[in-house]
TORMARBA-819587 format. One record per residue: residue in three letters; x, y, z of N, C-alpha, C in turn. Coordinates in steps of 0.05 Angstrom, whole numbers. Example, Ala and Ser with C-alpha at 12.3 -4.5 7.8 and 13.67 -1.06 7.14 Angstrom:
2
  aa     nu     nv     nw    cau    cav    caw     cu     cv     cw
 ala    264   -114    156    246    -90    156    264    -66    156
 ser    257    -45    142    273    -21    143    258      1    157
END
This chain:
403
  aa     nu     nv     nw    cau    cav    caw     cu     cv     cw
 unk    325     40   -262    299     49   -272    300     52   -302
 unk    321     63   -312    320     69   -342    331     45   -359
 unk    348     28   -348    357      5   -364    333    -14   -367
 unk    314    -14   -347    291    -32   -349    273    -25   -372
 unk    274      0   -381    257      8   -405    276     12   -430
 unk    299      0   -428    315     -1   -454    336     21   -457
 unk    345     33   -436    365     55   -439    392     43   -447
 unk    404     55   -467    430     48   -476    444     75   -483
 unk    468     79   -475    480    105   -479    484    112   -509
 unk    487     90   -526    491     94   -554    465     91   -571
 unk    449     70   -563    425     63   -577    401     60   -559
 unk    391     81   -548    367     78   -531    343     67   -546
 unk    327     51   -532    304     38   -546    281     58   -550
 unk    263     49   -567    240     66   -572    222     67   -546
 unk    223     45   -531    209     44   -505    219     66   -486
 unk    245     68   -485    258     87   -468    251    115   -477
 unk    251    121   -503    245    147   -514    216    154   -507
 unk    197    135   -506    170    139   -500    164    145   -471
 unk    178    130   -453    171    132   -425    189    149   -408
 unk    211    158   -418    229    175   -403    231    201   -414
 unk    228    223   -399    229    223   -369    202    215   -356
 unk    202    203   -333    179    195   -319    162    219   -311
 unk    136    216   -315    117    238   -306    118    240   -274
 unk    119    217   -262    121    217   -231    139    196   -224
 unk    160    202   -207    177    182   -197    168    177   -167
 unk    156    153   -163    144    147   -137    162    132   -120
 unk    168    142    -95    187    130    -77    176    132    -49
 unk    187    115    -31    182    118     -3    196    143      9
 unk    185    155     28    195    180     38    223    176     52
 unk    227    151     62    252    147     77    278    144     57
 unk    273    143     31    295    142     12    295    167     -6
 unk    283    189      6    282    214     -9    309    225    -18
 unk    328    223      0    355    235     -4    368    221    -30
 unk    366    195    -31    378    181    -53    366    187    -80
 unk    339    192    -79    325    196   -105    321    225   -114
 unk    328    243    -95    327    272   -103    353    285   -104
 unk    374    271    -95    402    281    -98    420    264   -114
 unk    424    239   -106    443    222   -121    433    213   -147
 unk    407    206   -149    396    197   -175    395    218   -196
 unk    386    243   -189    388    265   -207    416    271   -216
 unk    436    270   -198    463    274   -206    471    254   -227
 unk    465    229   -223    472    208   -243    459    214   -270
 unk    434    223   -269    421    228   -296    434    253   -309
 unk    441    273   -293    453    296   -306    480    291   -317
 unk    494    272   -303    520    265   -314    518    250   -340
 unk    495    238   -345    489    223   -371    476    242   -390
 unk    473    267   -382    458    287   -399    429    278   -407
 unk    417    265   -386    389    256   -389    369    274   -374
 unk    345    276   -383    326    293   -368    318    280   -342
 unk    310    297   -321    304    287   -295    273    280   -296
 unk    264    264   -277    236    259   -276    221    286   -271
 unk    197    287   -281    183    312   -280    175    321   -252
 unk    170    300   -236    165    305   -207    171    280   -191
 unk    178    284   -167    184    262   -148    162    262   -125
 unk    149    239   -121    130    237    -99    142    219    -77
 unk    150    231    -55    159    217    -32    135    208    -16
 unk    127    183    -19    103    172     -6    105    168     23
 unk     87    176     39     86    171     69     84    141     75
 unk     86    136    101     84    109    111     55    100    119
 unk     51     75    120     26     65    133     34     54    160
 unk     23     66    181     30     59    208     10     39    219
 unk     18     22    237      1      4    251     -5     13    279
 unk    -30     22    284    -36     32    309    -18     57    317
 unk    -13     73    297      4     96    302     34     91    303
 unk     44     67    300     72     61    302     81     48    275
 unk    107     53    269    119     43    245    119     13    248
 unk    111     -1    226    110    -31    228    139    -42    230
 unk    143    -60    248    170    -71    253    167   -100    264
 unk    185   -117    253    185   -144    264    193   -145    295
 unk    209   -125    301    217   -124    330    194   -118    348
 unk    174   -105    337    150    -99    353    128   -119    349
 unk    132   -135    328    111   -156    323     85   -144    312
 unk     85   -120    300     60   -107    291     59   -106    260
 unk     71   -125    247     71   -124    219     44   -137    207
 unk     32   -123    188      9   -134    173     17   -140    145
 unk     12   -163    134     19   -170    107     -4   -166     89
 unk      1   -154     65    -21   -150     46    -36   -175     38
 unk    -21   -197     34    -34   -222     28    -55   -230     49
 unk    -49   -226     74    -67   -233     95    -91   -215     96
 unk    -87   -189     90   -110   -172     88   -128   -180     66
 unk   -117   -188     43   -133   -197     21   -151   -222     28
 unk   -139   -240     45   -154   -264     52   -178   -256     69
 unk   -177   -234     84   -197   -226    101   -217   -210     88
 unk   -210   -190     70   -227   -171     60   -229   -168     29
 unk   -211   -183     15   -211   -182    -15   -192   -159    -24
 unk   -184   -164    -50   -164   -146    -62   -173   -117    -64
 unk   -197   -112    -74   -207    -86    -78   -211    -70    -52
 unk   -219    -85    -32   -222    -72     -5   -195    -63      5
 unk   -174    -79      2   -147    -73     10   -137    -48     -5
 unk   -141    -50    -32   -133    -26    -48   -147      0    -38
 unk   -172     -3    -33   -187     20    -24   -176     31      2
 unk   -171     13     20   -162     23     47   -134     37     45
 unk   -115     25     33    -89     37     33    -88     62     16
 unk   -105     64     -5   -105     87    -21   -120    110     -7
 unk   -143    103      6   -161    124     17   -150    134     44
 unk   -136    116     59   -128    122     86   -100    133     88
 unk    -89    141     65    -61    151     64    -63    182     57
 unk    -64    199     77    -65    227     70    -41    236     52
 unk    -44    259     39    -24    268     22      3    275     35
 unk      2    288     57     27    297     69     32    285     97
 unk     16    264    105     21    251    130     19    221    127
 unk     30    208    147     30    179    147      0    170    152
 unk     -6    148    139    -32    136    143    -31    117    167
 unk    -54    108    177    -56     91    201    -74     68    194
 unk    -68     44    204    -85     21    200    -89      7    226
 unk   -114      2    233   -122    -14    255   -145    -32    247
 unk   -149    -54    260   -170    -71    251   -196    -58    255
 unk   -200    -42    275   -225    -26    278   -231     -8    254
 unk   -209      6    246   -214     24    223   -217      9    197
 unk   -204    -13    193   -210    -30    169   -240    -38    168
 unk   -249    -49    190   -278    -57    191   -296    -34    186
 unk   -291    -12    198   -307     12    195   -309     22    165
 unk   -285     23    154   -284     32    125   -298     13    105
 unk   -293    -12    108   -307    -32     91   -336    -32     95
 unk   -345    -31    119   -374    -33    124   -388     -7    115
 unk   -375     16    121   -388     42    116   -385     51     86
 unk   -361     52     77   -358     63     51   -363     43     28
 unk   -353     18     32   -355     -1     10   -381    -17     11
 unk   -387    -30     34   -410    -47     35   -436    -31     34
 unk   -437     -8     48   -461      7     48   -462     30     28
 unk   -445     50     28   -446     71     10   -445     62    -20
 unk   -427     44    -27   -426     34    -54   -441     10    -59
 unk   -436    -12    -44   -448    -37    -50   -477    -37    -47
 unk   -488    -26    -25   -517    -27    -20   -531     -9    -41
 unk   -519     13    -48   -531     30    -69   -534     15    -95
 unk   -515      2   -104   -516    -13   -129   -538    -35   -127
 unk   -537    -50   -106   -555    -73   -103   -584    -66   -102
 unk   -589    -45    -86   -618    -37    -82   -629    -22   -105
 unk   -611     -8   -120   -620      7   -144   -629    -14   -166
 unk   -611    -33   -170   -615    -53   -191   -640    -70   -182
 unk   -642    -75   -156   -665    -91   -147   -693    -77   -152
 unk   -691    -50   -150   -717    -36   -154   -724    -34   -185
 unk   -702    -32   -201   -706    -33   -229   -718    -60   -238
 unk   -710    -81   -227   -721   -107   -233   -750   -110   -221
 unk   -753    -99   -197   -780   -102   -184   -801    -86   -197
 unk   -794    -62   -206   -815    -43   -216   -817    -42   -246
 unk   -794    -50   -260   -794    -48   -290   -783    -73   -303
 unk   -784    -95   -288   -774   -121   -300   -746   -118   -311
 unk   -729   -101   -299   -701    -98   -306   -696    -81   -329
 unk   -716    -70   -342   -712    -54   -365   -719    -24   -359
 unk   -700     -6   -367   -703     22   -359   -704     39   -384
 unk   -717     61   -384   -719     81   -408   -707    107   -400
 unk   -698    121   -420   -688    148   -416   -711    166   -409
 unk   -708    182   -388   -731    200   -380   -735    224   -399
 unk   -759    234   -400   -765    257   -417   -763    284   -404
 unk   -766    283   -377   -766    308   -361   -745    306   -339
 unk   -734    329   -333   -714    332   -313   -723    352   -291
 unk   -724    344   -266   -733    362   -245   -708    377   -233
 unk   -713    396   -216   -690    411   -203   -674    391   -186
 unk   -689    373   -173   -675    352   -157   -657    334   -174
 unk   -668    325   -197   -652    310   -215   -628    324   -225
 unk   -631    351   -230   -609    366   -240   -586    369   -220
 unk   -593    370   -194   -572    371   -174   -554    346   -177
 unk   -566    323   -178   -550    298   -181   -535    297   -207
 unk   -547    306   -229   -535    306   -255   -510    325   -254
 unk   -515    349   -244   -492    368   -243   -468    358   -228
 unk   -473    345   -205   -451    334   -189   -437    311   -205
 unk   -453    295   -218   -441    272   -234   -423    284   -256
 unk   -432    304   -269   -417    316   -292   -391    330   -282
 unk   -391    342   -258   -366    356   -249   -347    337   -235
 unk   -356    313   -226   -340    296   -211   -315    287   -226
 unk   -317    278   -252   -292    270   -266   -271    291   -266
 unk   -278    317   -269   -258    339   -268   -246    341   -241
 unk   -263    339   -221   -252    341   -193   -234    318   -185
 unk   -240    295   -195   -224    271   -190   -196    275   -205
 unk   -198    283   -230   -173    288   -245   -155    309   -233
 unk   -168    331   -224   -152    353   -212   -137    343   -186
 unk   -149    326   -170   -138    317   -147   -115    297   -153
 unk   -118    281   -173    -97    263   -182    -74    277   -194
 unk    -79    299   -208    -58    315   -219    -39    326   -196
 unk    -52    331   -173    -37    340   -149    -26    317   -132
 unk    -31    292   -142    -23    267   -127    -38    263   -101
 unk    -60    276    -99    -78    273    -76    -97    250    -80
 unk    -87    225    -78   -102    202    -85   -127    199    -67
 unk   -122    201    -41   -145    198    -22   -166    219    -27
 unk   -159    243    -33   -178    264    -40   -194    258    -65
 unk   -179    246    -85   -194    239   -110   -215    218   -104
 unk   -210    199    -87   -229    178    -81   -253    190    -66
 unk   -247    210    -49   -268    224    -34   -288    237    -52
 unk   -278    248    -76   -296    260    -95   -317    239   -105
 unk   -307    215   -111   -326    193   -121   -345    186    -98
 unk   -335    184    -74   -353    178    -52   -374    199    -48
 unk   -367    222    -54   -388    244    -51   -409    240    -71
 unk   -403    232    -94   -423    226   -114   -441    203   -105
 unk   -428    182    -94   -443    160    -85   -461    166    -61
 unk   -452    183    -44   -469    192    -21   -493    209    -31
 unk   -486    223    -52   -509    240    -62   -530    222    -75
 unk   -522    199    -86   -540    181    -98   -558    168    -76
 unk   -546    162    -54   -563    150    -31   -581    172    -21
 unk   -573    197    -19   -590    218    -10   -613    222    -30
 unk   -607    221    -55   -627    223    -75   -649    202    -74
 unk   -641    178    -66   -662    157    -61   -679    165    -38
 unk   -667    175    -16   -684    183      7   -702    207      0
 unk   -692    225    -17   -709    248    -26   -732    241    -44
 unk   -727    222    -62   -748    214    -82   -765    194    -74
 unk   -756    176    -55   -772    154    -44   -785    138    -66
 unk   -770    123    -80   -780    106   -103   -802     87    -95
 unk   -801     76    -71   -820     56    -62   -849     69    -59
 unk   -849     94    -53   -875    109    -53   -886    114    -81
 unk   -867    122    -99   -875    126   -127   -887    102   -139
 unk   -875     79   -131   -885     53   -144   -913     47   -136
 unk   -925     59   -116   -951     52   -108   -973     65   -126
 unk   -965     86   -141   -983    100   -156   -975     97   -187
 unk   -994     85   -202   -987     80   -231   -982    106   -246
 unk   -995    128   -238   -990    153   -250   -962    163   -246
 unk   -949    153   -226   -921    162   -219   -900    144   -231
 unk   -908    126   -248   -888    108   -261   -868    123   -278
 unk   -875    142   -293   -855    158   -310   -834    171   -291
 unk   -844    181   -268   -825    194   -249   -807    174   -236
 unk   -819    151   -230   -803    129   -218   -782    119   -238
 unk   -789    117   -264   -769    109   -284   -747    130   -285
 unk   -754    155   -285   -732    176   -286   -714    174   -262
 unk   -725    171   -237   -707    168   -215   -689    145   -217
 unk   -699    122   -225   -681     98   -227   -661    101   -249
 unk   -670    112   -271   -650    117   -294   -628    136   -284
 unk   -634    158   -270   -613    176   -261   -594    162   -242
 unk   -605    145   -225   -589    130   -206   -569    112   -222
 unk   -580     97   -242   -562     78   -257   -541     93   -271
 unk   -548    116   -283   -527    132   -297   -506    143   -278
 unk   -514    153   -255   -496    163   -235   -478    141   -225
 unk   -489    116   -222   -473     94   -213   -454     87   -233
 unk   -461     89   -260   -441     84   -282   -420    104   -281
 unk   -425    129   -277   -404    150   -275   -384    140   -253
 unk   -395    133   -229   -379    125   -207   -361    101   -213
 unk   -374     81   -227   -360     56   -234   -336     62   -251
 unk   -340     79   -271   -318     87   -291   -295    101   -276
 unk   -303    119   -258   -283    133   -243   -268    116   -222
 unk   -281     95   -212   -269     78   -193   -250     58   -204
 unk   -250     55   -231   -234     34   -244   -204     34   -237
 unk   -190     56   -235   -162     55   -227   -158     47   -199
 unk   -178     52   -182   -173     45   -153   -186     16   -146
 unk   -210     11   -156   -224    -16   -151   -230    -28   -178
 unk   -209    -39   -192   -215    -49   -218   -235    -72   -221
 unk   -234    -91   -203   -252   -114   -203   -280   -104   -197
 unk   -284    -89   -178   -310    -78   -170   -323    -61   -192
 unk   -306    -44   -204   -314    -28   -226   -326    -45   -249
 unk   -310    -66   -256   -320    -83   -278   -345    -97   -271
 unk   -348   -105   -245   -372   -119   -238   -397   -100   -238
 unk   -393    -75   -231   -416    -58   -231   -425    -53   -261
 unk   -405    -47   -277   -412    -43   -306   -426    -68   -318
 unk   -417    -91   -310   -429   -117   -319   -459   -118   -310
 unk   -462   -110   -283   -490   -110   -274   -508    -92   -287
 unk   -497    -69   -296   -512    -49   -311   -515    -57   -340
 unk   -502    -78   -348   -503    -88   -376   -495    -66   -396
 unk   -472    -53   -391   -463    -32   -408   -434    -33   -414
 unk   -426    -26   -437   -397    -24   -445   -387      6   -446
 unk   -404     23   -435   -396     52   -434   -379     56   -409
 unk   -353     50   -415   -333     49   -394   -310     68   -397
 unk   -311     86   -416   -289    104   -420   -295    131   -406
 unk   -273    146   -401   -276    173   -391   -292    192   -410
 unk   -289    187   -435   -302    204   -455   -333    199   -452
 unk   -342    176   -443   -370    171   -439   -383    187   -416
 unk   -365    201   -401   -374    216   -379   -377    246   -385
 unk   -374    252   -409   -376    281   -418   -404    290   -419
 unk   -423    272   -422   -452    278   -422   -467    258   -404
 unk   -486    268   -389   -503    251   -373   -527    241   -389
 unk   -532    214   -387   -554    204   -401   -545    187   -424
 unk   -523    175   -423   -512    159   -444   -524    130   -444
 unk   -533    120   -421   -547     93   -421   -570     93   -440
 unk   -572     77   -460   -592     77   -479   -620     65   -467
 unk   -641     74   -479   -667     63   -471   -668     34   -477
 unk   -681     18   -460   -681    -12   -465   -660    -25   -451
 unk   -641    -11   -438   -619    -24   -423   -633    -43   -402
 unk   -623    -68   -402   -634    -88   -383   -611    -96   -363
 unk   -616    -90   -338   -597    -96   -317   -598   -126   -311
 unk   -578   -136   -298   -577   -164   -290   -601   -170   -270
 unk   -609   -194   -269   -632   -200   -252   -625   -203   -223
 unk   -601   -212   -218   -593   -216   -189   -565   -204   -186
 unk   -562   -189   -165   -536   -175   -160   -523   -190   -136
 unk   -498   -199   -142   -483   -210   -118   -470   -185   -103
 unk   -470   -187    -78   -458   -164    -61   -430   -158    -71
 unk   -424   -132    -73   -398   -125    -81   -378   -129    -58
 unk   -388   -123    -33   -371   -126    -10   -388   -136     13
 unk   -377   -156     28   -390   -167     51   -384   -150     76
 unk   -404   -147     92   -399   -131    116   -381   -149    135
 unk   -364   -135    149   -345   -150    167   -352   -148    195
 unk   -348   -169    211   -352   -169    240   -324   -166    252
 unk   -321   -145    270   -296   -139    282   -282   -163    295
 unk   -299   -176    312   -289   -199    328   -279   -221    311
 unk   -294   -225    289   -286   -247    270   -260   -240    255
 unk   -259   -214    247   -235   -204    233   -210   -207    251
 unk   -213   -199    276   -190   -201    294   -183   -230    298
 unk   -201   -249    299   -197   -277    302   -181   -287    278
 unk   -190   -280    253   -178   -289    229   -148   -277    229
 unk   -145   -252    236   -119   -239    236    -99   -253    253
 unk   -107   -262    276    -90   -276    294    -81   -303    284
 unk    -96   -314    266    -87   -341    254    -72   -339    229
 unk    -68   -313    219    -54   -312    193    -26   -299    197
 unk     -7   -314    185     22   -304    185     29   -289    209
 unk     28   -303    233     36   -288    258     64   -279    257
 unk     69   -256    266     96   -244    267    104   -243    296
 unk    122   -259    305    130   -261    333    150   -237    339
 unk    142   -221    358    161   -198    365    188   -209    372
 unk    208   -197    363    236   -206    369    244   -200    396
 unk    229   -185    411    236   -180    440    223   -200    458
 unk    208   -219    448    199   -241    462    220   -262    467
 unk    218   -277    488    238   -297    492    236   -320    472
 unk    259   -329    464    260   -352    448    257   -377    465
 unk    258   -402    454    257   -425    471    278   -425    492
 unk    273   -434    516    290   -432    538    313   -453    536
 unk    338   -444    546    361   -462    545    371   -465    573
 unk    387   -485    579    398   -488    605    429   -480    605
 unk    440   -481    629    468   -471    631    487   -486    613
 unk    482   -511    609    500   -528    591    501   -517    563
 unk    475   -508    553    473   -497    526    490   -472    524
 unk    486   -454    544    501   -429    545    530   -432    545
 unk    540   -452    560    568   -456    565    582   -467    540
 unk    566   -475    520    578   -483    495    589   -460    478
 unk    579   -435    484    587   -411    469    611   -399    482
 unk    633   -399    469    658   -387    479    660   -356    472
 unk    656   -340    492    658   -310    489    683   -299    501
 unk    698   -285    485    722   -272    496    725   -243    487
 unk    741   -228    504    745   -199    498    768   -197    478
 unk    766   -180    459    786   -175    439    788   -147    431
 unk    811   -138    421    815   -112    411    817   -112    381
 unk    802    -94    368    803    -92    339    829    -77    331
 unk    847    -91    318    872    -80    309    870    -66    283
 unk    856    -77    265    851    -66    238    822    -69    229
 unk    813    -51    213    785    -54    200    784    -40    173
 unk    775    -57    153    772    -46    126    746    -54    115
 unk    738    -41     94    712    -47     79    716    -73     65
 unk    695    -88     63    696   -113     46    697   -105     17
 unk    715   -115      1    717   -106    -27    691   -113    -44
 unk    675   -132    -35    653   -141    -53    625   -137    -41
 unk    624   -124    -17    598   -122     -3    598    -95     13
 unk    579    -78      6    578    -51     18    572    -53     49
 unk    557    -73     57    547    -74     84    567    -89    103
 unk    588   -100     93    608   -116    109    633   -101    115
 unk    643   -106    137    670    -97    146    687   -120    153
 unk    714   -119    149    732   -139    157    749   -130    178
 unk    750   -145    202    765   -136    225    786   -157    231
 unk    809   -146    240    831   -163    252    829   -159    281
 unk    823   -180    298    818   -176    326    837   -194    342
 unk    851   -182    361    869   -195    380    851   -204    404
 unk    850   -232    405    835   -243    428    851   -256    448
 unk    877   -246    451    894   -254    472    916   -274    464
 unk    909   -297    453    928   -317    446    931   -318    415
 unk    915   -303    400    915   -303    371    901   -279    360
 unk    904   -275    335    891   -253    320    871   -266    301
 unk    845   -259    303    824   -272    287    815   -252    266
 unk    808   -261    242    796   -245    222    766   -250    222
 unk    750   -230    225    721   -233    228    707   -212    208
 unk    686   -223    195    672   -206    175    645   -201    189
 unk    638   -174    191    613   -166    206    596   -149    187
 unk    570   -152    189    552   -135    174    544   -110    188
 unk    563    -93    193    558    -67    209    567    -43    195
 unk    573    -44    169    583    -21    154    565      2    152
 unk    538     -4    155    519     18    153    518     35    178
 unk    530     25    200    530     40    225    558     49    235
 unk    580     38    222    606     45    230    625     50    206
 unk    642     69    207    664     72    189    686     55    199
 unk    704     44    182    724     25    192    741     37    213
 unk    749     63    210    767     76    229    754     80    256
 unk    728     80    257    715     84    283    716     58    302
 unk    723     35    290    723     11    304    752      4    314
 unk    772     14    301    799      9    309    805     17    339
 unk    816     -1    355    823      0    382    799     -5    401
 unk    775    -11    389    752    -16    408    756    -45    419
 unk    749    -48    444    749    -75    456    721    -86    453
 unk    719   -108    441    692   -120    434    691   -149    445
 unk    668   -160    444    663   -188    452    661   -205    428
 unk    677   -226    427    679   -243    403    669   -271    410
 unk    652   -283    391    644   -310    394    667   -326    380
 unk    682   -341    396    707   -353    385    704   -380    375
 unk    682   -395    382    681   -423    374    659   -428    351
 unk    654   -407    336    636   -413    313    653   -425    290
 unk    640   -441    275    652   -454    252    660   -432    231
 unk    685   -431    222    692   -410    202    676   -414    176
 unk    669   -390    165    654   -389    141    666   -369    122
 unk    658   -371     96    667   -350     78    644   -331     70
 unk    647   -306     74    626   -286     68    636   -270     45
 unk    622   -275     21    630   -260     -4    659   -263    -10
 unk    671   -288     -5    697   -294    -13    718   -289      8
 unk    711   -279     32    729   -271     54    722   -289     78
 unk    744   -303     87    740   -320    111    735   -305    136
 unk    714   -315    151    707   -303    177    710   -325    198
 unk    724   -319    220    730   -338    240    716   -330    267
 unk    691   -325    265    675   -318    289    657   -296    284
 unk    648   -283    305    630   -260    302    634   -241    327
 unk    628   -215    323    628   -198    347    600   -193    355
 unk    595   -188    380    569   -184    390    560   -155    387
 unk    535   -152    379    524   -125    374    495   -125    379
 unk    483   -102    383    454   -100    387    443    -84    361
 unk    419    -90    354    407    -78    331    378    -70    335
 unk    370    -46    327    343    -39    325    336    -32    297
 unk    313    -17    294    304     -9    266    324     13    253
 unk    339     26    271    354     49    260    384     44    258
 unk    395     29    277    423     27    279    433      1    291
 unk    459     -4    287    472    -27    301    494    -15    319
 unk    495    -26    344    516    -18    362    532    -42    373
 unk    558    -40    370    576    -61    379    579    -60    408
 unk    578    -84    421    581    -85    451    611    -84    458
 unk    617    -66    477    645    -63    485    648    -69    514
 unk    673    -77    522    678    -86    550    708    -80    555
 unk    714    -65    576    741    -58    583    755    -78    600
 unk    764   -100    589    778   -122    603    801   -131    585
 unk    821   -142    595    844   -152    581    835   -172    557
 unk    851   -170    535    844   -187    513    845   -218    522
 unk    827   -232    512    827   -261    519    809   -268    543
 unk    801   -246    557    785   -253    581    759   -267    572
 unk    752   -289    586    729   -304    579    704   -292    593
 unk    682   -290    577    657   -279    587    640   -302    595
 unk    631   -303    620    614   -324    628    592   -315    648
END
């Protein structure tokens, strides 16, 4: 982490001095021990400051289960993007990951979130507001002269939303921070229902009021677009483009009513998000990067194929760690008529001394290979799941053939 930004014990770079210590050290919760015990110890031994805080991020579960190739329930981000687009994927994984709990993804939930929050609450709000500005005022809006109590409710919420979003982010409650923006967007939609612009448009005398309603909506949408930038960067840029404004900084949200009179919105708005059909999404998902569960049968073999594999019982006489690979162990195994040296990737589940004297099953007719510079003359049979590896044992004399 620190050498990547120019750490050197004698001459640390300016970049290192600027960025370390990290404000937030973001890790997966399954490696919390390494990054809250071992890593701080290393830093302290170097007399370096520790990260200001460590965020152990929860998991994203598939249908309530941890994603695993053995279960065949893996979803790849690239495939999600092909179905729903980058910003929709960003929104889902950020919004559906609670602060202190694992998130959950299902195709039903993906479709619901995209259609409800993105296509409707956000996308439809932007498109119909701009459409009304074009229809009723030829795309040009003016700053209103009067503010009603109803207007003030929307304005007050818009003004306090940046602070609420910031407070949630300071607590690393990303999903909650997005909810604050969604609350403003929902209030905009409710504001439309309350003011009924289509009715105001029927009376020429109500045109000033109609102008005020649409201006307040555009300004509240601008607030939302600026706040959405860290989460939905492409969509945020598109909204600001459609509003024809470069008021895109957080400082521009300190006051409501920054859009200048005479602002002309784009004539035609392309939908921000397309509504998804669940059946079509599932169909697309099944055709993308299929992950075959490892517990499914592979292609069938006959007895002649199986008889080509020579399996014999052997006793592990010696076992040591591989000098160049942390995950490998080197075993000397008596298989009856000779002693074989075998290199196995089981060091994460066994200490060398735990294997000595165990009777194992050895594949004896594999072509010898070198693994990190050490010759291996076969392999031992073992079972593996997501958590551990277990060596298969059998109490028979050394050299017994397994058939």
